[in-house]
C-alpha positions, 0 to 999 in steps of 0.5 A, spaced: 470 385 954 467 378 953 463 377 947 455 374 950 455 367 947 450 367 941 444 363 942 441 359 937 434 357 937 434 349 937 432 346 931 426 343 930 424 336 930 420 333 924 415 329 929 417 322 927 411 319 925 408 313 929 408 306 927 401 305 925 399 298 927 394 295 924 390 289 928 385 285 925 380 285 929 378 277 931 370 276 931 369 269 934 361 270 931 364 270 924 369 265 925 363 260 927 359 261 922 364 262 916 367 254 918 360 252 918 359 254 912 365 251 909 363 245 913 357 245 910 359 246 903 365 242 903 361 236 907 357 233 900 364 233 896 367 229 901 362 224 901 363 224 894 370 223 894 370 217 899 364 214 896 368 213 890 372 209 893 367 203 896 365 197 893 357 196 891 356 193 897 361 197 902 357 203 900 350 200 904 355 196 909 360 202 912 359 209 914 358 215 909 363 220 912 369 214 913 372 209 908 371 202 907 377 196 908 377 195 900 379 201 897 376 201 890 377 208 887 381 205 881 377 199 880 371 203 879 374 209 875 376 203 870 368 200 870 366 206 868 369 208 862 367 200 861 360 199 862 356 198 857 361 200 851 364 205 855 357 209 853 361 214 859 366 217 853 361 218 848 356 222 854 363 225 856 364 227 849 358 230 847 357 234 855 365 237 852 360 239 845 355 242 848 359 246 853 364 248 848 358 251 842 353 253 848 358 256 853 362 259 848 356 262 843 353 264 849 359 268 852 360 271 846 352 273 844 352 275 851 358 280 850 355 283 844 348 284 846 351 287 853 356 291 849 351 295 845 346 295 850 351 299 855 355 304 850 349 305 845 343 309 846 337 306 840 329 307 841 327 302 846 333 301 850 329 301 856 324 296 854 329 291 852 332 292 859 327 291 862 325 285 859 332 282 860 331 282 867 325 279 867 328 273 864 333 273 869 327 272 875 325 265 870 327 259 872 329 256 867 326 249 868 319 254 867 321 255 859 322 247 858 316 245 855 314 251 851 321 250 849 320 243 848 314 244 844 316 249 840 322 246 838 317 239 836 314 244 832 320 245 827 322 237 828 329 238 831 327 235 838 332 229 840 338 232 836 344 236 838 340 243 836 335 242 842 341 242 846 345 247 843 340 252 842 337 254 849 344 254 851 346 259 847 340 265 851 342 265 858 339 272 860 343 272 867 350 271 863 347 278 858 346 282 865 353 281 867 356 284 861 352 290 860 354 291 867 361 290 866 362 293 859 357 300 862 363 301 866 370 297 864 370 301 857 371 309 857 366 312 852 372 316 851 377 311 848 370 310 843 371 316 841 378 317 840 377 311 836 371 312 832 375 319 831 380 315 828 376 311 823 376 305 826 368 300 825 364 299 830 367 291 830 374 293 830 373 298 835 369 291 839 374 286 839 379 290 839 379 295 844 373 293 848 374 285 849 381 286 852 378 291 858 372 286 858 376 280 859 375 279 866 368 280 866 368 275 860 371 269 863 366 272 869 361 270 864 364 264 860 365 260 867 358 260 869 356 259 862 360 253 863 357 250 869 350 252 867 350 248 860 355 242 864 349 241 869 344 242 865 339 235 866 332 238 865 332 240 858 336 234 855 331 229 860 326 232 855 329 233 849 333 226 847 331 220 846 337 217 843 343 215 849 348 217 844 346 224 844 345 224 852 350 229 856 354 226 862 349 229 868 343 225 864 347 219 862 349 218 870 341 220 871 339 213 867 344 209 871 341 211 877 335 210 875 336 203 873 336 200 881 328 203 880 326 198 874 325 191 875 331 187 874 336 192 872 344 193 874 344 196 880 351 201 880 351 205 885 358 205 885 359 207 878 354 212 879 358 216 884 364 215 882 361 218 875 359 224 879 366 224 881 370 224 874 364 229 871 366 235 876 374 234 875 373 239 868 369 243 871 374 245 877 380 245 871 377 250 867 376 254 874 383 252 876 385 255 869 381 261 868 382 264 875 389 268 873 384 272 868 380 275 874 382 282 875 379 288 874 381 295 873 384 295 866 382 301 864 384 305 870 388 310 868 388 310 860 383 315 860 385 322 863 380 325 868 
């Protein structure tokens, strides 16, 4: 007898997952709009860099968005630091001092207040939050004159405190830290620390601050820019040129052309303005690596 052949079922082959190719959809409208916004943003900076390479006569006789025959950037930089007995360096040092004390203090106070509003329940919390939102909507220039009258009564106008104290109160920075602390710091971590006997300040500085570091850096950069570019408040508060920040100092150089017999130094105004933004660019480049989110992801078991 011939044995019947054994018929084995065909092995099932697992379907191979098809390679999924994700192709970015090209939108010419979005590309054009982005290009226009890029040009709009970079054009003033390009004009500033190009104009800083020109002499005083070259600024008035050449096209604004192209270089002149004489490359005078180094000469302009040298004159900026020596003009009027080198007062530009004094103004630069004043600005750094105002930023370190004002912006640094504003960031610390915003972190403390934002953390407290986000993680503590107390009577009047909603009213405080409403006041903060209202303060965000008020432009700082609207508060400059009342602040001046208040400081004049206290006798602290024409002092460094007239610039530093208002710089410590930045409502948007406080609101930013409240929003970040509400989600970045889990309540379970705080409760565990309290059960272990940790105090509130120790919890804040040892647990909350590391989790809040991306928000702190964002608020710090915002406060640095606000304090560094502050002009109107020092303009009404300060009379002593030795206390001027760099913005007000460059403004006075520019106003010299409006006075009879004043020294016209538009080339130094432009070069000084270019040098004034270099520290801001450096601050962004140094602190951008701290812009990280999700530091608390996975720290709490759901």
